[in-house]
N, C-alpha and C positions, 0 to 999 in steps of 0.2 A: 239673429236670434241666438246663434252659438256664442257670440261674444258676450251677450248679456248673461247667459247661463254661466259662462266661465267666470265672469266678474262676481256674480252672486255666489258661486261655488268657492271662490277665493275668500270672499268676506265671511262666508259661513264657517270656514275652517280656520279663520284667523283667531288670535287670542281674544278672549272676551274680557270686558271690564267687569268690575264687581256689580252685583245685582242691583245696587241702589242707583247707580248711574249707568248710562248707556251712550253709545256713539253710533255712527253710520254703520260700523261693523255689525252691531247687534240688529240694526234695522234691516240690513241685507239678509242676515240669516233668518230672521223672523218672517221675511217676505216669501220664503219658500214654503208656502202653505196652500195646499189645494183647497182646503175648506174656506179660507179667506178669499182666494182668487175666484173661486166659483165660476170657472170658465165653461162656456158652452157656445155652440153654433146655433143661432136662433133665426136664421133666414138666409136669403140669397140677395146678392147685389148684381146689378146688370150694367154692363159696359158696352158702348158702341165703338166698334173698331171698323174703320173705313180704309179701303185700299183702292187702287186704280180700277179694279174689276168689280167693286161693290162693297157693301157694308154687312157686317155680321155682328151678332150680339154674343158677348162672352159673359160668363158668370164667375163670381168669387163668393166665398162664404161671408155672411154677416155674423159678427161675433158679439158676445156679451160677457162681461166679466167685471171684477172689481180691481181697483188699484189702491195701494196704501198711501193715499195722497198727503195726509197730514200726520205730523207728530204732535200730539196734544199732551201737555203736561199740566198737572196741578200740584202746587207746593205751598208751604207755609210762609216762607220769607223770600223777598227778592234775592236772587243769587243762588237759591236752592234748587233751581231747575235741574232735574235729573238727566236732561239731554246735554251732555258735556259741551258740544260745539256751540251752544247758544247761551250758556250761563252768563257770559259777559254782557249780554244785551241788557240785563237788569241793572247793570252798574254804569250805564251810559248816562251821565248827568244831563246831557243835552236833550234826552228824550224822556227822562223820568218825570212822572207826574205827581210825585209825593208818595211817601211810604206809610204803611200802617203796621207797626210791630205788635204782634199778639202773642209773643213767646210767654209761656207759662200760664196761658189763659184757656188752653184747649182741653187738657186732659180730662177734667171733670165737668165740662160744659157741653151742652147739646148744640150750642151755637158755634159753628165752625166758620173760619175765614181762610180762604186760600187764594193765591195768585193763579193765573192761568196763562199759557202761551200756546199758540197754534202756529206751527212752522211747516213750510213746504218740505216734503220728504224727498231727499235726493235719490232714494232708491226707486220711488215711483216715477221720477223723471227718467231714470235709466231704463226701467222696464218699458216705458212708453216708446222707447226707440226701437223696440223689437218689431219685426215685420208682422207677426201674428198677435200683437197686442195693441189696444187702442192707445193713443197718445194722451198722457196726463195733462191736465190743464193747470197744474201748479208749477211754480218755479222752485228749484232746489234751494233750501235754506232761507227762503223768503219768510220774514216774520209777518204772517197774515194777521195775527193778533197778539198783542202783549198787554196784559192787564196793568202792568206798571206804567205803560204809556197812556193808557185810558183810565188812569187812577181815579179821577173824580167820579166818573160814571160807574166804575167797577165797585167803588165803595158806597155809592149812594143809590144806584139803580134808577135815578130820576128820569132818564131817557125812556124807560119802559113803563112809566106810570099810566100812560094812556092805552097800553095794550090790554085787550080783554083778558089775555092769558094771565096777566099779573093778578087779576082780581077774581077769576073764575076757577074754583076748585075743579080739578079733573081735566083741565085743558093743558096740553103740552106737559103732561107728567112723564117722568122717567119711570115707567112701569110696564110690566108685561101683561097686565090685565086689560081686557077690552071693554068690560063693563065700566061705565062712567064712575059709579060709586066705588067699586073695588079698585079702579085705577087710582083714585085719590087716596083711599084708605091704605093701600098696599104700595104706595109710590115711594121711590127713593128720594124724590124731591121734584120740584117744578123747574122747568127751564127758564121761567120768568118769575120775578125780574132777573135780568142777566147781570147779577153782581156776584161778589165773592163770598157773601154770607149765606149760610144755610143752617136751618134748624134740623139737625140730623145727628143722632148719637153714634151711628156707625161710621168709622173713619173712611173706609173704602167707598161706601155709598156716597158720602159727602164729596170725596175726591172725584168720583165718576161724574156726579151731577155738575160739579163746577167745571170739569173738563168739557162736558157737553154744552154748558153755557158759553164757554169760550168759542167753541166751534159754531154755535148758533149765531153768535155775533158775526162771524165770517160769512155764514150762509145767508142770513136774513138782513144784516146791516142795521140801519137806523142811525140815530144821532150819536154815533160812536167813532172812535179813532181805530180804523181797521183797514185792511187791504182786501178787496173783493177777490174771490177765487172763481168767479164766472159760473156759479151754479148754486141754485137754492137747495134747501134740504129736501123739498118735495120732488125735485128733479133727480137728485143724485144719491140720496140716502133714504133707506127705508126707515120706518118709525123706530126711534131710539138707536138707529145706526148699526154699523157692523164694526165692532171694536176689538182690538187685539192688545192685551196688556204686554208692555215691554219692561216695566219696572213697577214694583220691586222684583217681580218674577217675570220671566219671558215665557209666554204661552205660544203654542203652535197652532191654535185655532182661534176663531172669532166668535163673538156672541154680542147680543144687544144688551145695553145697560138695562137694569131692572129685572133681569131674569134670575140671577144666581141667588141662592139662599144665604142666610147669615152664616151658616156652617161652612159653606163653600168659600166664603170670603175671609175666613179666619186666617188662613195661611198667606193672605195677600196684604196684611196690614204692615205698613212701614212705620217704625217708631218715630221717625223724623218727618213723616207726612209727605214724602216725595213719591209721586206717581207719574207714570207715563204710559201712553197708549198710541197705537197707530189707528187712525180712522180711515176705513176703506170706503171709497165711493164707487158707485156703479157707472160703467161706461158701455156704450154700444157703438159699433162702427163697422165699416166695410174693410175687409182686407184689400190691399192694393190690387188693382186690375189694370188691364191695358185699355187704351182709348179713352173716350169721354164717358163720364159717369151719367147713367140714365136715371136710376132709381133703385129702390130696394123693396123686398117683400119680407116682412117679419112674421114668422109663424109660431114662434116660441121655441124653447130649447129642444134640440133634436137629439141630444145625448145625455 
């Protein structure tokens, strides 16, 4: 645990890149967030320890917290990814599925188009090595989804035409409202169809919804080109998720998409349309114990 903290402390105090782009250094400094981690002890784990003179039952805490598993970006053109270490992935001709240039068509249009990428966060992998944190299920720098690789479906959305969410207003909306009607009327946009086009006049809202669509491909799959991350949205992320903006500004707290007002989003607009977030997923696990694992009892957060 000490080693992980020292690594994060080093990154947090290293020089930062400009606000528009970010690297692993920025990811590490942003990960030091109690609000996003949301750590708690929520139960007890039981271990059977046997010796020559008999067996005893030992206990360790069962913990619950979040990890910044994914770096999710949405951007206007291939190669404009604000995550520096993965920008070159958009220019690999052997994986590129065809480009759509929309320069000069966005400023006065309500129809937005953006690319999206979902990358395994190297900081989540490092944090998962700590004794009192659960192990992350993602691989560092793994491209779990690249819209440039899945270009035909990202531009057409054909693979989602049979999903009820594509045709039913109010289903899978990026919105903070619980009422079905309000959820639709006050929505930032729908998660389906999972393509790069969205009818949304607000630039930040459009970027957020398209980022969420990219992550939805990873979580829920379908007839798409993607890498599974071993966990569905229902299992690992609450409705609309827990997101932390990294670019164009770095935030120290997390929130769900669909919550912030238009006024609160004004300072987050990037003139070149480059946005990045870390998506935090929920984990529960037993801290290591002696002997053979018997089981656990989950009672809810105790702190």
